[in-house]
GUMAR-276870 format. One record per residue: z, y, x of N, C-alpha, C, O, CB in turn; residue in three letters. Coordinates in Angstrom, 3 decimals. Atoms other than C-alpha are relative to their C-alpha. Last residue first. Glycine has a CB too. Layout:
<sites>
[[Z Y X] [Z Y X] [Z Y X] [Z Y X] [Z Y X] "ALA"]
...
</sites>
This chain:
<sites>
[[0.545 -0.450 1.025] [168.294 50.822 49.207] [-1.163 -0.118 -0.154] [-1.700 0.328 -1.168] [0.207 0.965 -0.156] "LEU"]
[[0.962 -1.185 0.328] [169.414 48.964 52.245] [-0.334 0.548 -1.146] [-0.535 -0.520 -1.726] [-1.054 -0.201 0.357] "ARG"]
[[0.100 -0.438 1.468] [173.298 48.690 53.035] [-1.551 0.274 -0.346] [-1.815 1.458 -0.556] [0.928 1.408 -0.267] "PHE"]
[[-0.719 0.709 0.383] [174.334 47.369 56.805] [-0.322 -0.211 -1.634] [-0.032 -1.265 -2.200] [1.210 0.468 0.445] "LEU"]
[[-0.819 -1.133 0.766] [171.255 48.633 58.598] [1.195 -1.083 -1.443] [0.809 -2.017 -2.145] [-1.617 1.384 -0.960] "PRO"]
[[0.707 -1.110 0.928] [169.814 46.242 60.667] [1.369 0.867 -0.649] [2.579 0.965 -0.443] [-1.091 -0.846 -1.419] "ARG"]
[[-0.955 -0.691 0.886] [169.968 44.581 64.136] [-0.521 0.923 -1.041] [-1.441 1.732 -0.927] [0.880 0.743 0.784] "GLY"]
[[0.089 0.584 1.240] [167.674 42.295 65.737] [0.563 0.537 -1.644] [0.416 0.237 -2.828] [0.593 -1.113 0.348] "GLY"]
[[0.950 0.452 0.387] [169.464 42.400 69.051] [-0.559 0.253 -1.115] [0.460 0.388 -1.793] [0.114 -0.883 0.096] "PRO"]
[[0.485 1.123 -0.567] [173.044 43.852 68.108] [-1.977 0.087 0.005] [-2.643 0.772 -0.772] [0.761 -1.337 -0.998] "ARG"]
[[-0.917 0.254 -1.590] [173.831 47.243 67.372] [-0.168 -1.138 0.842] [-0.184 -1.051 2.069] [1.542 -0.134 -0.185] "GLY"]
[[1.055 -1.371 -1.070] [173.293 47.527 63.691] [1.155 -0.299 1.255] [2.347 -0.550 1.438] [-0.035 2.434 -0.811] "PRO"]
[[-0.955 -1.252 0.336] [174.821 43.517 62.701] [-0.708 1.417 0.407] [-1.570 1.317 1.280] [1.500 -0.142 0.896] "TRP"]
[[1.030 -0.811 -1.347] [171.956 41.076 62.039] [1.106 1.313 -0.154] [1.161 2.146 -1.059] [-2.287 0.527 -0.463] "PRO"]
[[0.894 -1.352 0.341] [174.124 38.644 60.410] [-0.325 0.546 0.640] [-0.038 0.322 1.816] [0.280 0.870 -0.568] "MET"]
[[1.738 -0.245 0.410] [174.344 35.418 61.939] [-0.545 1.337 -0.195] [-1.567 1.868 0.239] [-0.400 -0.652 -1.404] "GLY"]
[[0.674 -0.542 -1.243] [178.008 35.767 63.717] [-1.340 0.053 -0.051] [-2.017 0.557 0.845] [0.287 -0.711 1.135] "LEU"]
[[-0.082 -0.979 -0.468] [179.530 36.575 60.613] [-0.488 0.120 1.109] [-0.692 1.224 1.615] [0.910 0.305 -0.050] "LEU"]
[[0.812 -1.157 0.762] [177.988 33.821 58.654] [0.198 1.420 0.821] [-0.760 2.192 0.859] [0.614 0.190 -1.682] "MET"]
[[1.725 0.364 -0.184] [178.830 31.213 60.816] [-0.681 0.975 -0.313] [-1.698 1.395 0.239] [-0.650 -1.123 -0.851] "LEU"]
[[0.926 -0.274 -1.274] [182.317 32.411 61.147] [-0.845 0.026 0.455] [-1.123 0.588 1.514] [-0.017 -0.242 0.598] "VAL"]
[[-0.215 -1.300 -0.079] [182.664 32.311 57.325] [-0.174 0.401 1.803] [-1.017 1.210 2.190] [1.564 0.287 -0.746] "THR"]
[[1.027 -0.431 -0.140] [181.469 28.827 57.797] [-0.246 1.054 -0.216] [-1.430 1.390 -0.209] [-0.591 -0.473 -0.372] "ALA"]
[[1.287 0.324 -0.263] [183.930 27.995 59.677] [-0.890 0.528 -0.271] [-1.503 1.185 0.570] [-0.280 -0.810 -0.269] "LEU"]
[[-0.254 -0.747 -0.732] [186.849 29.158 57.612] [-0.607 0.067 1.086] [-0.304 1.087 1.704] [0.916 -0.030 0.103] "GLY"]
[[0.707 -1.516 0.603] [184.952 27.651 54.607] [0.866 1.045 1.166] [0.726 2.242 0.911] [0.530 0.473 -2.169] "PHE"]
[[1.621 0.152 0.272] [185.118 23.936 56.347] [-0.413 1.937 -0.362] [-1.333 2.637 0.061] [-0.359 -1.410 -1.825] "THR"]
[[1.219 0.498 -1.003] [188.257 23.845 57.957] [-1.365 0.902 -0.257] [-1.952 1.803 0.342] [-0.408 -1.752 -0.328] "ILE"]
[[-0.580 -1.277 -0.564] [190.526 26.156 55.203] [-1.120 -0.006 1.534] [-1.683 0.901 2.147] [2.080 -0.157 0.322] "LEU"]
[[0.407 -2.192 0.605] [188.876 24.415 52.317] [0.285 1.110 1.589] [-0.216 2.214 1.802] [2.035 0.922 -1.829] "LEU"]
[[0.915 0.616 0.375] [189.839 20.704 54.100] [-0.618 1.456 -0.190] [-1.039 2.249 0.652] [0.201 -1.104 -1.108] "ARG"]
[[0.186 0.808 -1.477] [193.470 21.269 55.187] [-1.677 0.185 -0.380] [-1.676 1.334 0.062] [0.822 -2.044 0.235] "THR"]
[[-0.637 -1.170 -0.646] [194.412 22.769 52.017] [-1.311 0.299 0.645] [-2.310 0.987 0.435] [1.397 -0.231 1.024] "ARG"]
[[0.574 -1.039 0.782] [192.847 19.932 50.118] [-0.448 1.169 0.951] [-1.566 1.536 1.312] [1.024 0.479 -1.079] "LYS"]
[[1.845 -0.060 -0.518] [194.363 17.679 52.474] [-0.719 0.758 -0.468] [-1.453 1.221 0.404] [-0.904 -1.096 -0.243] "ALA"]
[[0.552 -0.518 -1.589] [197.351 19.480 51.624] [-0.975 -0.420 0.541] [-1.737 0.294 1.193] [0.766 -0.209 1.039] "ALA"]
[[0.023 -1.340 -0.071] [196.989 19.315 47.710] [0.012 0.394 1.184] [-0.679 1.370 1.474] [0.889 0.564 -0.616] "ALA"]
[[-1.874 -1.087 0.021] [196.763 15.758 47.841] [-0.554 1.471 0.461] [-1.476 1.754 1.226] [1.674 -0.675 1.696] "ASN"]
[[-0.602 1.043 0.932] [193.922 12.846 47.794] [1.245 0.912 -0.121] [2.378 0.527 -0.409] [0.239 -1.719 0.614] "PRO"]
[[-1.492 -0.335 -0.833] [191.104 15.262 48.787] [1.151 -0.768 -0.802] [1.100 -0.823 -2.031] [0.441 1.863 0.014] "ALA"]
[[-0.336 1.408 0.027] [187.823 14.446 46.605] [0.941 0.228 1.621] [0.507 0.072 2.763] [-1.644 -1.255 -0.075] "LYS"]
[[-0.498 0.595 1.253] [187.356 17.985 45.518] [0.558 -1.981 -0.014] [1.105 -2.706 -0.845] [-1.460 0.329 -1.085] "ARG"]
[[-1.467 -0.127 0.488] [188.081 19.041 49.248] [-0.147 -0.069 -1.728] [0.862 0.287 -2.336] [0.767 1.628 0.610] "ALA"]
[[-0.730 0.918 -0.302] [185.193 17.019 50.396] [1.561 0.471 -0.095] [2.570 -0.165 0.210] [-0.461 -0.461 1.260] "LEU"]
[[0.041 1.560 0.655] [182.699 18.158 48.011] [1.783 -0.517 0.614] [2.697 -0.978 -0.069] [-1.744 -1.272 0.929] "VAL"]
[[0.182 0.160 1.263] [183.373 21.711 48.649] [0.298 -1.662 -0.531] [1.165 -2.208 -1.213] [-1.439 0.532 -0.226] "ARG"]
[[-2.131 -0.636 0.013] [184.115 21.692 52.116] [0.008 -0.579 -1.130] [0.477 -1.709 -1.266] [0.783 2.077 -0.120] "GLY"]
[[-1.380 1.302 -0.355] [180.860 19.352 52.722] [0.872 0.752 -0.258] [1.902 0.120 -0.023] [0.352 -0.759 1.608] "VAL"]
[[0.339 0.705 1.117] [178.711 22.559 50.377] [0.966 -1.498 0.699] [1.761 -2.081 -0.037] [-1.978 -0.080 -0.320] "HIS"]
[[-0.921 0.211 1.829] [180.415 25.072 52.022] [-0.150 -1.155 -0.287] [0.887 -1.812 -0.372] [-0.593 0.819 -1.522] "SER"]
[[-1.536 0.099 0.100] [179.808 23.560 55.615] [0.431 0.254 -1.064] [1.296 -0.428 -1.613] [0.715 0.734 0.772] "LEU"]
[[-0.377 1.446 -0.045] [175.941 22.896 55.071] [1.111 -0.271 -0.249] [1.406 -1.168 -1.039] [-0.170 -0.590 1.038] "ALA"]
[[0.633 0.521 1.160] [175.308 26.825 53.973] [0.457 -1.591 -0.228] [0.902 -2.000 -1.300] [-1.612 0.171 0.190] "VAL"]
[[-0.964 -0.980 1.246] [177.084 28.320 57.073] [-0.020 -1.253 -1.369] [0.822 -2.109 -1.640] [-1.134 2.018 -0.661] "ALA"]
[[-1.440 0.794 -0.519] [175.239 25.623 59.358] [1.097 0.765 -1.043] [1.989 0.203 -1.678] [0.476 0.344 2.009] "GLY"]
[[0.141 1.549 0.822] [172.156 26.870 57.533] [0.918 -0.510 0.161] [1.332 -1.195 -0.774] [-0.966 -1.029 0.317] "ILE"]
[[0.342 -0.095 1.059] [172.816 30.551 58.256] [0.170 -1.684 -1.093] [0.614 -2.085 -2.169] [-1.386 0.642 0.315] "MET"]
[[-1.570 -0.456 0.032] [173.789 29.924 62.124] [0.473 0.141 -2.095] [1.586 -0.099 -2.563] [0.080 2.091 1.117] "THR"]
[[-0.844 1.011 -0.054] [170.477 28.331 62.090] [1.365 -0.035 -0.013] [2.060 -1.048 -0.090] [-0.250 -0.507 0.826] "SER"]
[[-0.135 1.465 0.784] [168.545 30.473 60.774] [0.876 -0.669 -0.119] [1.495 -0.940 -1.148] [-0.601 -0.863 0.313] "ILE"]
[[-0.531 -0.145 1.410] [169.654 33.532 62.316] [-0.011 -1.192 -0.871] [0.918 -1.665 -1.526] [-0.745 1.005 -0.697] "HIS"]
[[-2.087 -0.230 0.597] [170.129 32.287 65.461] [0.086 0.496 -1.253] [1.128 0.384 -1.899] [1.144 1.356 0.929] "GLU"]
[[-0.731 0.643 -0.046] [166.303 31.273 65.782] [1.375 -0.180 0.176] [1.989 -1.247 0.203] [-0.390 -0.306 0.368] "VAL"]
[[0.697 1.637 0.077] [163.185 32.838 64.734] [1.146 -0.815 0.752] [0.542 -1.720 1.326] [-1.770 -0.236 0.973] "ALA"]
[[0.573 0.578 1.021] [165.422 35.904 63.787] [-0.618 -1.585 0.018] [-0.316 -2.560 -0.671] [-0.940 0.902 -0.268] "TRP"]
[[-0.840 -0.148 0.897] [167.416 36.005 67.085] [-0.690 -0.367 -1.692] [-0.417 -1.446 -2.219] [0.512 1.471 0.286] "PHE"]
[[-0.948 1.541 0.370] [164.822 35.006 68.815] [1.580 0.296 -0.370] [2.450 -0.417 0.131] [0.081 -1.170 1.573] "ARG"]
[[1.037 0.891 0.675] [162.549 38.006 68.095] [0.435 -1.048 -0.421] [0.303 -1.616 -1.505] [-1.019 -0.364 0.703] "THR"]
[[-0.091 -0.475 1.666] [165.737 40.377 69.006] [-0.847 -1.090 -0.927] [-0.456 -1.509 -2.017] [-0.806 1.730 -0.269] "ASP"]
[[-1.590 0.209 0.672] [166.890 38.688 72.126] [-0.626 0.461 -0.840] [-0.610 -0.547 -1.547] [1.524 0.656 0.423] "ALA"]
[[-0.622 -1.027 0.533] [163.193 38.587 73.738] [1.215 -0.414 -0.743] [1.258 -1.572 -1.158] [-0.878 0.701 -0.778] "ARG"]
[[-0.093 -0.486 -1.780] [161.899 35.590 75.933] [0.740 1.298 -0.621] [1.592 1.706 0.168] [-1.869 0.376 1.208] "ARG"]
[[-1.113 0.378 -0.227] [162.103 33.638 72.642] [0.062 0.653 1.071] [0.844 0.056 1.811] [0.276 -1.255 -0.013] "MET"]
[[-0.902 -0.304 0.423] [159.445 35.248 70.974] [1.187 -0.413 0.562] [2.126 0.196 0.049] [-0.132 -0.191 -0.972] "SER"]
[[-0.077 -0.860 -0.160] [156.869 34.800 73.813] [1.263 0.647 -0.910] [1.905 1.557 -0.386] [-1.156 0.298 -0.022] "GLU"]
[[-0.468 -0.154 -0.982] [156.876 31.340 72.835] [0.636 0.931 0.951] [1.534 0.600 1.725] [-0.524 -0.310 0.241] "GLY"]
[[-1.434 0.385 0.401] [157.197 31.826 69.036] [-0.085 -0.059 2.386] [0.714 0.605 3.046] [0.310 -2.160 -1.587] "PHE"]
[[0.464 -0.228 -1.424] [153.455 34.252 69.200] [1.815 -0.856 0.036] [2.674 -0.007 -0.197] [-0.529 2.109 0.779] "HIS"]
[[1.205 -0.194 -0.201] [152.434 33.490 65.585] [-0.434 -0.144 1.652] [-1.449 -0.498 2.251] [-0.246 1.296 -0.628] "ASN"]
[[0.315 1.053 -0.109] [156.131 32.540 64.888] [-1.356 -0.398 0.276] [-1.630 -1.597 0.341] [0.410 -0.419 -0.846] "LEU"]
[[-0.690 0.418 -0.822] [156.994 35.950 65.514] [-0.615 -1.536 0.245] [-1.108 -1.840 1.332] [1.401 0.200 -0.432] "ILE"]
[[0.433 -0.236 -1.606] [154.435 37.254 64.116] [0.262 -0.451 0.910] [-0.421 -0.610 1.922] [0.160 0.851 0.497] "GLU"]
[[1.501 0.617 -0.960] [154.632 35.514 61.047] [-0.861 0.829 1.184] [-2.020 0.801 1.598] [-1.276 -0.244 -1.129] "ALA"]
[[0.248 1.085 -0.120] [158.255 36.431 60.732] [-1.113 -0.281 0.355] [-1.342 -0.537 1.537] [0.255 -0.491 -0.787] "MET"]
[[-1.283 -0.412 -1.234] [157.954 40.681 61.128] [0.307 -2.149 0.005] [0.122 -2.400 1.196] [2.110 1.614 -0.981] "ASN"]
[[1.224 -0.671 -1.131] [155.172 40.151 58.450] [0.909 0.115 1.227] [0.131 0.262 2.169] [-0.782 1.793 -0.458] "PRO"]
[[-0.282 -1.203 -1.340] [158.268 38.463 56.560] [-1.460 0.586 0.651] [-1.886 -0.439 1.184] [0.948 -0.881 1.529] "SER"]
[[0.165 -1.129 0.472] [156.651 36.873 52.453] [0.620 1.147 1.539] [0.449 2.366 1.517] [0.900 -0.001 -1.617] "LEU"]
[[0.809 -0.720 0.662] [156.159 33.549 53.482] [0.073 1.323 0.253] [-0.438 1.717 1.301] [0.118 -0.216 -1.167] "GLY"]
[[0.958 0.721 0.216] [158.384 31.153 55.349] [-1.659 0.778 -0.802] [-2.767 0.243 -0.796] [0.789 -1.068 -0.821] "LEU"]
[[-0.097 0.735 -1.900] [161.438 33.478 56.783] [-1.736 -0.512 0.054] [-2.534 -0.115 0.904] [1.538 -2.066 0.277] "TYR"]
[[0.521 -1.013 -1.082] [161.213 35.586 53.771] [-0.769 -1.146 0.918] [-1.915 -1.500 1.192] [1.385 0.989 0.920] "LEU"]
[[1.841 -0.352 0.758] [160.774 32.402 50.994] [-0.328 1.854 1.419] [-1.381 2.371 1.791] [0.241 0.865 -3.121] "ILE"]
[[1.699 0.377 -0.745] [163.075 31.228 53.576] [-1.162 0.059 -0.682] [-2.306 -0.341 -0.464] [-0.212 -1.426 0.479] "LEU"]
[[0.942 0.169 -1.042] [165.429 33.593 53.239] [-0.869 -0.737 0.629] [-1.572 -0.547 1.621] [0.320 0.119 0.571] "GLY"]
[[0.338 -1.613 -0.642] [165.958 34.646 49.549] [-0.878 -0.588 1.600] [-2.087 -0.712 1.793] [2.008 1.221 0.441] "LEU"]
[[1.149 -0.676 0.992] [166.395 30.655 49.005] [-0.453 0.998 0.456] [-1.231 0.890 1.404] [0.348 0.411 -1.299] "LEU"]
[[0.430 1.048 -0.950] [169.448 30.448 51.735] [-1.282 -0.101 -0.679] [-2.090 0.372 0.120] [0.920 -1.421 0.150] "MET"]
[[0.824 -0.612 -1.247] [170.626 33.659 50.281] [-1.014 -0.958 0.447] [-2.126 -0.536 0.761] [0.937 0.344 1.288] "GLN"]
[[0.639 -0.986 0.527] [171.185 32.142 46.283] [-0.343 0.347 1.580] [-1.506 0.005 1.792] [0.837 1.065 -1.087] "ILE"]
[[1.497 0.341 0.102] [172.184 29.080 48.088] [-0.734 0.564 -0.136] [-1.830 0.340 0.378] [-0.392 -0.574 -0.622] "ASP"]
[[0.498 0.674 -1.128] [175.244 31.014 50.180] [-1.385 -1.031 -0.120] [-2.115 -1.344 0.820] [1.192 -0.769 0.461] "LEU"]
[[0.705 -1.022 -0.309] [175.704 32.896 47.025] [-0.701 -0.648 1.206] [-1.926 -0.599 1.326] [0.813 1.301 0.207] "ALA"]
[[1.244 -1.064 0.721] [176.535 30.084 45.067] [-0.736 0.917 0.753] [-1.958 0.934 0.600] [0.544 0.964 -1.023] "MET"]
[[1.175 0.849 0.091] [178.578 28.205 47.688] [-1.688 0.647 -0.472] [-2.807 0.836 0.005] [0.512 -1.066 -1.076] "MET"]
[[0.395 -0.353 -2.007] [180.948 31.530 48.864] [-1.581 -0.948 -0.517] [-2.715 -0.478 -0.433] [1.633 -1.255 1.962] "ALA"]
[[0.637 -1.235 0.071] [181.393 31.439 44.210] [-0.495 0.136 1.727] [-1.520 0.802 1.873] [1.154 1.290 -0.669] "SER"]
[[0.961 0.574 0.833] [182.153 27.525 44.228] [-0.772 1.461 0.223] [-1.959 1.432 0.548] [0.507 -0.617 -1.668] "MET"]
[[0.497 1.387 -0.725] [185.118 27.830 47.114] [-1.959 0.625 -0.761] [-2.835 1.192 -0.108] [1.128 -2.174 -0.940] "ALA"]
[[0.324 -0.612 -1.404] [186.186 31.402 45.801] [-1.210 -1.168 0.308] [-2.430 -1.007 0.256] [1.535 0.047 1.284] "TRP"]
[[0.844 -0.935 0.804] [186.690 29.371 42.191] [-0.226 0.663 1.428] [-0.816 -0.285 1.947] [0.730 0.982 -1.432] "ARG"]
[[1.497 0.779 0.406] [187.835 26.043 44.574] [-0.665 1.254 -1.184] [-1.713 0.856 -1.693] [0.345 -1.994 -0.987] "ASP"]
[[0.714 0.544 -1.352] [190.404 28.407 46.339] [-0.954 -0.406 -0.455] [-1.981 0.206 -0.159] [0.575 -1.032 0.880] "ALA"]
[[0.807 -1.406 -0.706] [191.588 30.370 43.251] [-0.629 -0.500 0.812] [-1.766 -0.029 0.792] [0.753 1.193 0.712] "ILE"]
[[-0.758 -0.633 -0.393] [192.300 26.689 41.412] [-0.784 1.188 0.163] [-1.900 1.368 -0.325] [0.642 -0.535 0.951] "SER"]
[[1.004 -0.785 -0.212] [190.086 24.934 39.078] [1.022 1.214 0.688] [1.341 2.171 -0.018] [-0.958 0.320 -1.429] "ARG"]
[[1.771 -0.649 0.181] [190.598 21.818 39.653] [-0.681 1.021 -0.083] [-1.865 1.142 0.230] [-0.562 -0.198 -0.854] "GLU"]
[[1.354 0.333 1.406] [194.096 22.100 40.148] [-1.237 -0.094 -0.207] [-1.856 0.968 -0.275] [-0.137 0.713 -0.853] "GLY"]
[[-0.243 1.022 0.940] [196.336 23.168 43.559] [-0.444 -0.015 -1.558] [-0.178 1.001 -2.199] [1.298 -0.108 0.042] "GLU"]
[[1.006 0.289 0.344] [194.404 25.252 45.836] [0.535 -1.416 -0.963] [-0.083 -2.456 -1.189] [-0.981 -0.071 1.245] "VAL"]
[[0.934 0.593 1.761] [195.885 27.911 46.031] [-0.806 -0.215 -0.047] [-1.822 0.468 -0.182] [-0.299 0.580 -1.137] "LYS"]
[[-0.362 1.024 0.648] [197.897 27.291 49.515] [-0.391 0.349 -0.956] [0.036 -0.526 -1.709] [1.120 -0.421 -0.010] "GLY"]
[[-1.604 0.054 0.935] [197.913 30.859 51.027] [0.356 -1.020 -0.771] [1.333 -0.809 -1.489] [0.186 1.046 -1.057] "ARG"]
[[-1.746 -1.118 -0.956] [195.980 29.878 54.151] [0.543 0.168 -1.175] [1.438 -0.653 -1.378] [-0.160 2.042 0.996] "VAL"]
[[-0.461 0.745 -0.713] [193.351 28.516 51.451] [1.304 -0.272 0.940] [2.367 -0.863 0.754] [-0.738 0.013 0.389] "ALA"]
[[-0.498 0.577 0.896] [193.056 31.459 49.661] [0.364 -1.335 -0.163] [0.999 -1.763 -1.127] [-0.555 0.251 -0.685] "ALA"]
[[-1.187 -0.507 0.349] [192.382 32.952 52.302] [0.541 -0.435 -0.589] [1.714 -0.568 -0.240] [0.120 0.822 -0.340] "LEU"]
[[-0.930 0.128 -1.144] [189.500 30.843 53.299] [1.350 0.486 0.439] [2.010 0.103 1.405] [-0.558 0.325 0.777] "THR"]
[[-0.692 1.185 0.242] [188.301 31.216 50.137] [0.706 -0.928 0.991] [1.411 -1.928 0.853] [-0.805 -0.670 -0.559] "ALA"]
[[-0.022 0.532 1.077] [187.700 34.336 50.077] [0.791 -1.198 -0.312] [1.848 -1.400 -0.910] [-1.070 -0.146 -0.213] "GLY"]
[[-1.416 -0.354 -0.312] [186.898 35.316 53.355] [0.521 -0.070 -0.960] [1.442 0.696 -0.675] [0.337 1.125 0.531] "VAL"]
[[-0.031 0.929 -1.335] [183.431 32.954 52.280] [1.723 0.383 0.448] [2.575 -0.504 0.510] [-1.453 0.598 1.455] "GLY"]
[[-0.255 0.924 0.358] [183.227 34.762 49.193] [0.525 -0.793 0.549] [1.371 -1.512 0.017] [-0.601 -0.288 -0.336] "SER"]
[[-1.770 -0.483 0.782] [183.770 38.436 50.425] [0.724 -1.585 -0.185] [1.890 -1.900 0.054] [-0.161 0.992 -2.182] "VAL"]
[[-2.085 -0.382 -1.435] [181.355 37.116 53.327] [0.601 -0.132 -1.057] [1.211 -1.192 -1.199] [0.735 2.075 1.091] "LEU"]
[[-0.094 1.705 -0.433] [178.401 35.259 50.037] [1.292 0.290 1.631] [2.138 -0.431 2.160] [-2.340 -0.889 0.665] "ALA"]
[[-0.845 0.963 1.057] [179.257 38.135 47.933] [0.059 -0.678 0.679] [1.164 -1.219 0.721] [-0.350 -0.552 -1.270] "ILE"]
[[-0.851 -0.210 0.107] [177.885 40.688 51.358] [0.907 -0.698 -1.042] [2.107 -0.545 -0.816] [-0.178 0.958 0.046] "TRP"]
[[-0.940 0.901 -0.818] [175.019 38.656 51.848] [1.685 0.278 -0.236] [2.513 -0.631 -0.282] [-0.385 0.270 1.629] "ARG"]
[[-0.776 1.245 0.804] [173.702 39.084 48.373] [0.796 -0.394 1.528] [1.617 -1.306 1.622] [-1.282 -1.558 -0.884] "ILE"]
[[-0.191 -0.849 0.801] [172.386 43.140 49.220] [1.364 -1.503 -0.151] [2.580 -1.376 -0.296] [-1.406 0.675 -1.216] "TRP"]
[[-1.031 -0.605 -0.476] [170.888 42.100 52.346] [0.539 0.602 -1.003] [0.407 1.819 -0.874] [-0.226 0.770 0.982] "SER"]
[[-0.441 0.586 -1.155] [168.968 39.489 50.585] [0.337 0.969 1.021] [-0.168 0.512 2.046] [-0.933 -0.891 0.468] "HIS"]
[[-1.049 1.087 0.550] [168.068 41.207 47.355] [0.965 -0.621 1.515] [2.151 -0.347 1.699] [-1.085 -1.518 -0.901] "LEU"]
[[-1.321 -1.061 0.447] [166.858 44.224 49.430] [1.288 -1.218 -0.666] [2.496 -1.375 -0.492] [-0.675 1.440 -1.628] "THR"]
[[-0.893 -0.598 -1.496] [164.623 42.061 51.507] [0.834 0.691 -0.623] [1.792 0.959 0.102] [-0.764 1.017 1.256] "LEU"]
[[-1.143 1.387 -0.410] [163.774 40.240 48.248] [0.210 0.351 1.195] [0.841 -0.506 1.814] [-0.515 -1.724 -0.009] "VAL"]
[[-0.684 0.214 0.690] [162.539 43.379 47.321] [0.922 -1.375 -0.169] [1.946 -1.760 -0.735] [-0.644 0.319 -0.733] "LEU"]
[[-1.046 -0.631 -0.522] [160.712 44.523 50.191] [1.767 -0.215 -1.074] [2.922 0.144 -0.839] [-0.691 1.666 0.098] "SER"]
[[-0.285 0.273 -1.072] [158.715 41.666 50.548] [1.633 0.727 0.120] [2.707 0.397 0.624] [-1.195 0.452 0.925] "TYR"]
[[-0.673 1.292 -0.051] [157.677 41.840 46.548] [0.895 -0.367 1.517] [1.808 -1.170 1.323] [-1.234 -1.104 -0.260] "MET"]
</sites>
């Protein structure tokens, strides 16, 4: 079960990242007119992918991951090592921030009084969410890094 959830979590991150970039670029290009605009569709896709990622991540974090169980059992020692600190604090914090920004951004954009305000709100929130995703991903070569694709 652990391997399946970890593999899904690894692959869906690319959908979340591409959707976040798509929402940000659609806002940059001004594709925000109407309720079913390109930016709205990208934003909804990013938000859904991030929600699925958060669910899978919490299942790993709180139950399935033997690495997290060990990290949480020796939390003080884990904070002194960059690789375990990444998993215990940095990864989960940045990703929860990205999820929160995607939800806030989508609500604020839908309530915007005009297209310019909607564009600004989407650009800021999904731009920041995308940056947080990039910062919080376990890129190869960094402490706690993982492979780009799991099979």
